[in-house]
C-alpha positions in Angstrom: 8.0 -7.9 -7.1 10.8 -9.3 -9.6 9.7 -13.1 -10.9 11.9 -15.7 -11.6 11.4 -17.8 -15.0 13.2 -20.3 -16.9 15.1 -19.2 -20.5 17.6 -19.9 -22.9 21.1 -18.3 -22.8 24.1 -18.3 -24.9 26.8 -18.3 -22.3 30.1 -17.5 -24.1 30.8 -17.5 -27.9 29.7 -20.7 -29.9 29.1 -22.6 -26.2 26.0 -24.6 -26.2 23.3 -22.9 -24.9 21.4 -23.6 -21.5 18.4 -23.4 -19.5 18.9 -20.6 -16.5 16.4 -19.0 -14.0 15.8 -15.9 -15.1 15.0 -12.9 -12.9 12.1 -10.4 -14.8 12.2 -6.8 -13.2 8.3 -5.2 -12.6 7.9 -3.2 -15.6 9.2 0.3 -15.3 7.9 3.5 -17.3 6.7 2.4 -20.9 7.7 -0.9 -20.2 5.9 -4.7 -20.5 6.2 -8.1 -19.1 5.3 -10.4 -21.4 3.9 -14.2 -20.7 5.4 -16.2 -23.9 4.0 -18.6 -25.8 5.6 -19.5 -28.7 8.9 -18.1 -30.1 10.6 -19.4 -33.6 14.0 -20.5 -33.7 15.9 -17.8 -36.1 19.0 -17.8 -38.0 19.6 -14.7 -36.0 19.7 -16.5 -32.7 22.6 -18.7 -34.1 24.4 -15.4 -35.0 24.1 -14.2 -31.0 25.5 -18.0 -30.0 28.4 -17.6 -32.7 29.3 -14.0 -31.7 28.5 -12.7 -35.1 26.5 -10.0 -33.9 28.7 -8.8 -30.9 30.3 -9.9 -28.0 27.9 -8.7 -25.3 27.6 -12.2 -23.4 25.6 -13.7 -22.0 22.7 -13.6 -24.3 19.1 -14.2 -23.5 17.7 -15.5 -26.8 14.6 -15.8 -28.7 13.2 -12.8 -30.6 10.5 -14.1 -33.2 7.4 -14.6 -30.4 3.9 -13.9 -29.4 2.5 -13.8 -25.8 -0.4 -12.3 -23.6 0.9 -9.3 -22.0 1.0 -9.7 -18.4 1.7 -6.2 -16.6 2.8 -2.7 -17.8 4.7 0.1 -16.5 3.6 3.9 -16.0 2.4 5.4 -18.9 1.7 2.7 -21.3 -1.1 3.4 -23.4 -0.3 0.8 -26.3 -1.3 -2.3 -24.6 -3.0 -3.8 -21.9 -2.8 -7.1 -19.5 -4.3 -9.6 -21.6 -3.8 -8.6 -24.8 -2.2 -11.1 -27.6 0.6 -9.5 -29.3 3.5 -10.5 -31.3 7.0 -8.7 -30.2 8.7 -6.5 -32.5 12.2 -5.6 -32.3 11.9 -1.9 -33.9 9.5 -0.3 -31.6 9.4 3.3 -33.4 10.1 6.1 -31.3 7.2 8.8 -33.1 9.8 11.9 -33.0 12.9 11.2 -35.0 13.7 12.8 -38.1 12.1 9.6 -40.1 9.0 9.6 -38.2 8.8 13.0 -38.1 8.9 12.8 -42.3 6.0 10.2 -42.3 8.0 7.4 -42.6 8.3 5.4 -39.1 9.5 1.9 -40.6 12.5 3.9 -41.0 12.7 5.0 -37.6 16.2 5.6 -36.6 15.8 5.8 -32.8 14.0 2.3 -31.7 14.0 1.6 -28.3 14.3 -1.5 -26.0 13.4 -1.6 -22.0 15.5 0.5 -20.0 15.6 -2.1 -17.1 17.7 -5.2 -17.5 16.7 -9.1 -17.2 19.5 -10.8 -14.7 20.6 -14.4 -14.0 20.2 -14.9 -10.1 23.9 -13.9 -9.0 23.0 -10.4 -10.8 24.6 -11.0 -14.0 23.3 -8.6 -16.8 21.6 -10.7 -19.9 21.7 -8.8 -23.5 18.5 -9.8 -24.9 18.2 -10.9 -28.6 17.3 -7.6 -30.4 15.8 -6.4 -27.4 13.6 -9.1 -26.6 14.9 -12.4 -25.1 12.2 -14.6 -25.8 13.0 -18.0 -25.3 11.8 -17.6 -21.8 8.7 -18.2 -20.0 8.4 -14.4 -19.6 10.0 -11.3 -20.9 10.7 -7.4 -20.3 10.3 -5.4 -23.4 9.5 -2.0 -24.4 5.6 -1.9 -24.6 6.0 -0.2 -28.1 7.6 -3.7 -28.8 4.1 -5.2 -28.2 1.7 -5.4 -31.6 -2.1 -6.4 -30.7 -3.3 -9.0 -33.1 -6.3 -11.2 -33.2 -6.0 -13.7 -30.4 -7.2 -16.5 -32.7 -4.4 -17.3 -34.7 -2.2 -19.7 -33.0 0.9 -18.2 -31.1 3.2 -20.4 -32.8 1.9 -19.3 -36.4 1.3 -15.4 -35.3 4.9 -15.0 -33.6 6.7 -15.7 -37.2 5.8 -12.5 -38.4 7.8 -11.4 -35.3 10.9 -12.0 -37.9 11.6 -13.8 -40.7 8.3 -14.2 -42.2 7.6 -10.6 -41.8 11.7 -9.8 -42.9 10.9 -11.7 -46.2 7.2 -10.7 -47.2 8.7 -6.9 -46.5 11.8 -7.6 -48.6 9.2 -8.3 -51.5 6.3 -5.9 -50.9 8.0 -2.9 -48.9 11.3 -2.9 -49.8 11.2 -4.1 -53.7 8.1 -3.0 -54.4 7.5 -5.9 -56.5 4.3 -5.5 -58.4 2.0 -7.1 -60.9 3.7 -8.7 -63.9 6.8 -8.7 -62.1 10.0 -11.1 -62.8 11.5 -12.0 -59.1 14.4 -14.3 -58.1 15.1 -15.1 -54.7 18.3 -16.6 -53.7 18.3 -18.3 -50.7 15.2 -20.5 -49.5 15.0 -20.8 -45.7 12.9 -19.0 -43.7 13.4 -15.8 -44.8 13.5 -16.7 -48.6 10.1 -18.5 -48.6 8.5 -15.7 -47.0 10.1 -13.5 -50.1 8.7 -15.8 -52.6 5.2 -15.8 -50.6 5.5 -12.1 -50.7 6.1 -11.7 -54.2 3.0 -14.0 -54.9 0.9 -12.1 -52.9 1.8 -8.8 -54.9 1.3 -10.5 -58.3 4.4 -11.2 -59.6 4.1 -13.4 -62.6 7.5 -15.5 -62.3 9.2 -16.1 -59.3 12.7 -18.2 -59.1 13.8 -19.7 -56.2 17.5 -20.4 -55.9 19.5 -22.2 -53.7 21.8 -25.2 -53.2 19.5 -27.6 -51.4 16.6 -29.6 -53.5 14.8 -29.9 -50.6 14.6 -26.3 -49.6 13.6 -25.8 -53.5 10.8 -28.2 -53.5 9.4 -26.0 -49.9 9.6 -22.8 -52.1 8.0 -24.2 -55.3 4.9 -25.4 -52.4 5.1 -21.8 -51.4 4.7 -20.3 -54.7 8.3 -20.4 -56.6 7.4 -20.9 -60.5 10.7 -22.1 -61.5 13.4 -23.5 -59.3 17.8 -23.5 -59.9 20.0 -25.3 -57.8 23.3 -22.9 -57.5 25.4 -25.8 -56.8 25.0 -27.3 -60.3 24.1 -24.6 -62.4 25.2 -21.0 -62.9 22.5 -19.0 -61.2 23.0 -16.0 -62.8 22.5 -17.3 -66.6 19.8 -19.5 -65.3 17.8 -16.3 -64.4 18.5 -14.3 -67.4 17.4 -17.6 -69.4 14.4 -17.7 -67.7 13.7 -14.1 -68.4 14.4 -13.7 -71.9 18.2 -13.4 -71.6 17.4 -9.8 -69.4 17.4 -10.6 -65.7 14.8 -10.4 -62.8 13.0 -6.9 -62.4 13.6 -7.8 -58.5 16.3 -10.2 -57.1 15.9 -10.4 -53.2 19.1 -11.7 -51.4 18.2 -13.6 -48.5 21.4 -15.4 -47.9 23.8 -12.4 -46.7 27.0 -13.2 -48.5 29.4 -11.2 -51.1 29.1 -14.4 -53.3 25.2 -14.4 -53.5 25.0 -10.7 -53.3 26.9 -10.4 -56.7 24.8 -13.0 -58.0 21.7 -11.2 -57.3 23.6 -7.7 -58.6 24.2 -9.4 -61.9 20.9 -11.4 -62.1 18.8 -8.7 -62.3 17.5 -6.5 -65.5 18.7 -3.3 -66.5 17.2 -0.7 -64.1 16.4 -3.6 -61.7 16.2 -3.7 -58.1 18.5 -5.9 -55.7 17.4 -6.4 -52.1 19.6 -7.9 -49.7 17.7 -8.9 -46.7 20.2 -11.6 -45.6 22.5 -10.6 -42.5 25.8 -10.5 -43.6 28.7 -10.9 -40.7 31.0 -7.9 -39.6 33.8 -9.5 -41.6 32.6 -9.7 -44.6 33.5 -7.1 -47.6 32.0 -6.4 -51.1 33.9 -5.9 -54.6 32.0 -4.6 -57.3 33.0 -2.3 -60.3 32.1 0.7 -59.9 31.1 1.0 -63.4 28.7 -1.7 -63.1 27.1 -0.4 -60.7 26.8 2.8 -62.7 26.1 1.1 -66.4 23.4 -1.0 -64.9 21.1 1.3 -63.3 18.1 0.9 -60.9 18.5 0.5 -57.2 20.6 -1.4 -54.7 18.5 -1.7 -51.3 18.9 -3.0 -47.7 16.0 -4.3 -46.2 15.8 -3.4 -42.3 12.9 -5.8 -41.1 11.3 -5.9 -44.4 10.7 -2.1 -44.0 7.8 -3.0 -41.9 5.8 -0.8 -39.7 4.5 -3.5 -37.1 1.3 -1.8 -36.2 0.5 -1.9 -39.8 1.9 -5.0 -41.1 1.3 -7.8 -38.4 -2.7 -7.5 -38.4 -2.7 -6.9 -42.1 -0.9 -10.4 -42.4 -2.6 -12.1 -39.7 -6.2 -11.0 -41.6 -5.0 -12.4 -45.2 -3.4 -15.5 -43.4 -7.2 -15.9 -41.9 -8.7 -15.6 -45.4 -6.4 -18.1 -46.3 -4.8 -16.0 -49.2 -1.2 -16.7 -47.1 -0.4 -19.8 -45.3 1.4 -18.9 -42.4 1.1 -22.4 -40.7 3.2 -23.7 -43.6 6.2 -22.3 -41.9 6.4 -24.3 -39.2 7.9 -27.7 -39.3 7.9 -28.6 -35.8 7.3 -27.3 -32.4 9.9 -27.9 -29.4 10.6 -27.5 -25.8 12.9 -24.9 -24.5 15.7 -27.2 -23.6 15.3 -28.4 -27.4 17.0 -25.2 -28.4 20.6 -26.2 -28.9 19.3 -29.4 -31.2 17.2 -27.0 -33.0 20.4 -25.1 -34.1 21.8 -28.1 -35.6 18.9 -29.3 -37.2 18.5 -25.3 -38.9 22.4 -25.6 -40.0 21.8 -28.9 -41.6 18.9 -27.4 -43.5 16.2 -29.9 -41.8 13.7 -27.3 -40.7 12.0 -24.0 -42.1 11.2 -23.3 -38.6 11.2 -24.7 -35.1 9.1 -23.3 -32.9 9.5 -23.2 -29.1 5.8 -23.8 -27.3 5.4 -22.7 -23.8 
């Protein structure tokens, strides 16, 4: 029978979030109910609160999560009750044209739970990225549950559900960073720092971190950046060129999602270099570039969807690397908080005071 749990909702555009009682239906065919143990406070959740994603309020926020599968619906074979899972927001269908061509990380028909969670009065909730994990329990499609080693702390494992995977994947999967490459990362929040980690893991010879906040640059250096540039006081394009023999970086990862920083990334890359956009823009943003420059500089301009990851492949692999000490996922966790502290966490995020606040239940 349906369960009542506590969850964090965004009631309207730019309104403070609040904890409400959420009704979780029993899982239907292909669905699972997951008891949430930890969920990171991601900038995308703030975008939802601000109405920058869409206006389907009220939202049940939270999506960067790990927990235990409590129950599953008919036909579910991917997971069973008791499994420790990281939730992902791109459950591949297996039958679309991308999946059938052997490129499931591009799946064009990813899916979520068909049933809706509601408030006590029956108001339907829109779960952030189809997950809604700022809650004691949530309902998802079973394909959104990725089993990983339960020995890893939930507050660490859950980060793979969005920001850390997006950044590492932007470097390794989308940018194809290779041994000896030069990489610049513009924007050193959680995603940007993860791109630094991914570039180091891939063997980049030089990793240039760019941000307007010296605190973030120091964190990026601790994560593996070899050089830092404060773009508030220095032209980042000129600085990146100077650090790369006058040529520009082989791969530039834009982790902000703004037209001005994208232009910086475009001109900071070497000829035939690659730009990867992993920062999430808002709907009203426009980009203008001389078409001749797009042609003349060659290379590739890419967008990174969720780090172009395949959760069933990449989540367990990154957990293994963490357990081997080759990447430090725990370094992304600045603080752990309670469910009723999410609004304060958004403020700390906005001020740049944290890399990741993580709700622990």
